[in-house]
N, C-alpha and C positions, 0 to 999 in steps of 0.2 A: 139536428146533432152535428156539432163542428167536425167531428172526426170523419163524417161522411161527405164533407164538402167537395173533396177530390175523389170521392169513391163512387159507389154504385148509384147514388142519387143523381149524379150528373153525367151518366154514360150517354154519349150521343147515340141517337137512334136513326135508323135509315128506313127508306121505303122503297121497295121494288116496283116493278111494273104491274099494273093491274091486269095486263094481258097474260092469261094463262096458256101455256103451250098445249097444243093438243095431246091428249092421252094422260094429262096431269089431273089428279083428283084433289080438289079443294075441300078441306074438312075444317071443322070447328071443334074445339074442346075447351074444357075449363081447368084452370089452375086451382090450387087448393083453396083459394079465398073467393072463387067464383068469377075471376076475371076471364073473359073469353079470348081465346088465342086462335089464330089461323095457322093451319099447316097445309103442306102440299105433299102428296105422294107422287114421286117421279118413278114411273115403272122401270123395271130392269130393261136395259137395251136402249133407253132414250139418252142420246148424247148430242154434243155439239156437231153440226153438220161439217165444220171445218176443224182440222187438227187431228193428230194421231191419237189412236187409242192406246193408252198406256199398258193394257193387259187384256187378255181374253180369259174370261172366267171359266175354270173347270166345272165339271158337274158337282163337285163337293161344295161349291159356294152357291149353288141354286137354292132359292127359297129364302135366302137371308135378306135382312132389312138393316139398313144403316140409318141411324138417327143423326142428322147433322145439326150442330149448334153453331150459329154464326157469331161473328164478333161485333164490336162497336161499328156504327155507321153502316151496317150491313142489314140484310133482310132475308126473307124466306125464299128468294130466288137467286141467292148468293152464287156468284161464279166460283167462289172458293170451293163449292162442292163439285165442280166440273170433273175433277180428277176421279171422283167416286162414280159419277154417272157415266163418264167416258169409258171407265173400266168395265161397265156393264152391271153395277149393283142397282138394286132398287133402293131409293134414297127417300127418307122423310125429312123435309125441311120445314121449319116453323118460325114464327116471330114471337119473341118475348112480349110481354106487355110494353106498350110504348113504341114498338117497332111495327112497320108495315100496316096491316089493317087490324091488328090485334087491338084490344081495348086499351085506351090510355089509363094509366094508373100510376101511383107513385112507385118510383123505382128504389129498390134496396137490395142488398146482397141476399137476404133470406127470401124475398119475393122472387127474384130471378132464380134462385135455386129451386124454389117451389114450382116455377114455370118448367124448369128442366126436368124435374122429377115427373111432373104431370105429363110432359110430352112422352117420356118413356112409358109411363103406365098406360097412356092412351094407345100407343102403338101396340104394346103387348096385349091389349084387350081386343084388338081387331081379329075377327075370325079368319082374315086372310094373311095374318102375320104368324109365323112360328115363333112363340115367345122365347124359345131356347136358341134361336139363331139371330140374335140382335147384336150389333156392334154400335158403339157410340164414337162419333168423330166430331171434334170441335176445333175451330180455328180462333187463335188470339184469345179474346175474352171467352169465346165459346168453348176453348179448351178447358177452361176453369169449370164450366158448367157441365161439360161432358164428364169430367171427373166427379162432380157432384151427383150427377145422375147415376154414374157407376157406383159410387158409394151407397146411394139410396137402394140400388139393386142388391148389393151385398147385405145391407141391413134387412131387406126383405127375405133373404135367403136364396135369392135367384140371381146370381152374378150373370152379367152379360158375357158374351164370348170375348170381347176385347174392348178396350178404350184407346182411342188415338187422340193425343193432345198436341196440336200443332201451333207453334209460335205463341204459346201461352206464357203468362207470368206466374211467378211463384209467391208474390207478395203484393197486396194492394198498395201498401205504403211505398215499397221500392219502385213499383210501376208508376206511381204518381210522381215520385222523385225524378224519374226520367224527364218529366215535362216541367216540373217546378222544383229545381234543386233545393234540398234541405227542407223547404216547407212542406214538400210531399211526404218526407219521412215522418214529419211530426203530425201532419193533419190528413194524411191519405188513407187512413184505415177505414174499415166498414164493420158494421155488426155481423155476427154470424161467423161460421168457419171460413178460414182463408184457404187458398190453394194448397199449402203445405199440409194443412190438416186434412183436406179432402183427399190428397193423393195417398196419404197414409191409411185412409179407410177403404181402399180398393181391395184389400185382402188378397185372394188368389187370382183376381181378374188380370189377365195379361194387359200390359200398358205399353204403348209405343209413344215416346215423346220425341217430337221432331222440331228442328229449328234451323235457321240459316245462320251461319257464322257472322255474316254481315248485316244482320237485321238491325236496322237503326231505330226501330219503333219500340221493340221489346229485346233488350240485350240477351245474347245467348247464354249468359250466366244464369238466367232464370230456368233454362232448360236443365242446366247441370244441377241446380238446386232442387228442382222437382225430382230428378232422377236420383239424387242422393237420398232425399227423404223417402222415396218409394222403396229403394233398396234396403234402407235401414229398417223399414217397416215390414220387410219380407214380401213386397209386391213384386211380381215377376215383370220387371221393367226393362225395356230396351230403349236406348238412346241413339237417335239418328240425327247427325248434323251434316248438312250440306255446306260446302264453302261459300257459295254465292246464291243470291236470289232475293235477299231481303225479306221483308215481312209478307210479301204477297207473290212476287214473280216466281219464286221457287215452286209454288203450288199450281201455277198456271202454265208454266213454260218449260220446266225442267222434266223431260219425259222420264229419265232414269230414276228420278227422285219420286215422281208420281208412281212409276211402276213398282218401286220397292214398297211404297206405302200400301198400294193396292194388294201386293202379294203377301205382305205381312197379314193383312185382313184375311185373305184367302186361306193362309195357313191356319189361322185360328178358328176357321170354320170347318176344317177338315177333321172329322171324327177319327180317321185312321192315322192321324199324325200327332197325337197327343204326346207321345214319347219324344218325337223329334221336336216338337214345340219347346218342351222343357230344355232340350239340348241347345236349341237356337237362342233362347232368351239370354241376352247379355252379350252376344257376339258382336264384333265390330260390323258396321253396315256393309263393308266390302265382303266379309265372310258370309253374311246373311244372303246377300244378293248372289254370291257364287253358288251357295247351297240351293237357293230357290230356283235359279236358272238351270241347274243340273236336273233337279227332280221335276220341274214344271216347264220345260222347254216349249215355247209357243211356236208352232210351225209357221215359216215365213209367209205362207199364203193365207194365214188367219189374221195378220196385222195389216193395218192400213195407215 
């Protein structure tokens, strides 16, 4: 189909290392059409040997699992999940069809959405996972499929605790247009629901949309568009924009940015802060960080 020529059927796929770090569990599960997908459970506390830890998790975040959705050219061992693992979260990372060691199969928007939904369903089916303490996090293309999985959870009547969409795009056509001007707007579409539709389906699920102002891969305007559509649909969405960091570096090198993302997640996992959660949604990033730092101050001797 011509409309998919710049869309999901040509998403570049990546392959990570076949060497699995000690303590990481490799699992296999099936997408809705029987395609076999590989996933990896990174236990809580497993982080890079080098680099500072952005946050120390309080007891309220214990027992939570974050499902990570990687972007194009990426894989199940993505370094874009470092900020989550460094913060101390247990993280499930997986490969869509065509990526890593998962089965090769035709790519399409509906097929990748099915992979995302299957990943969430698989994680929630595990006896060692609390299905009510799951957060979805996606970077770039993965941010779209994190929202898709979040919408799937709402449809099931079991919303996840939060969705974080980082450096994602709001329209397949407009994203394609960034690479091939004009032609992308005409032929960059795909079958199935687009990001603006998916974000409106998140219902009461708390949503954090993050982006770098200087992102030269996916323009920051996409973040503002997603936020607008979320708010218009009544989704409790917060927009976090950092001035510099591009499409990748902001999530690997900016300690304050990483800490804010981690603490947003922590806040959504704390059952005693439901009222405060409603009050914080929509605040400026500076105000949110100030509130979080006051109430969740990390002693100096617990950071490194």
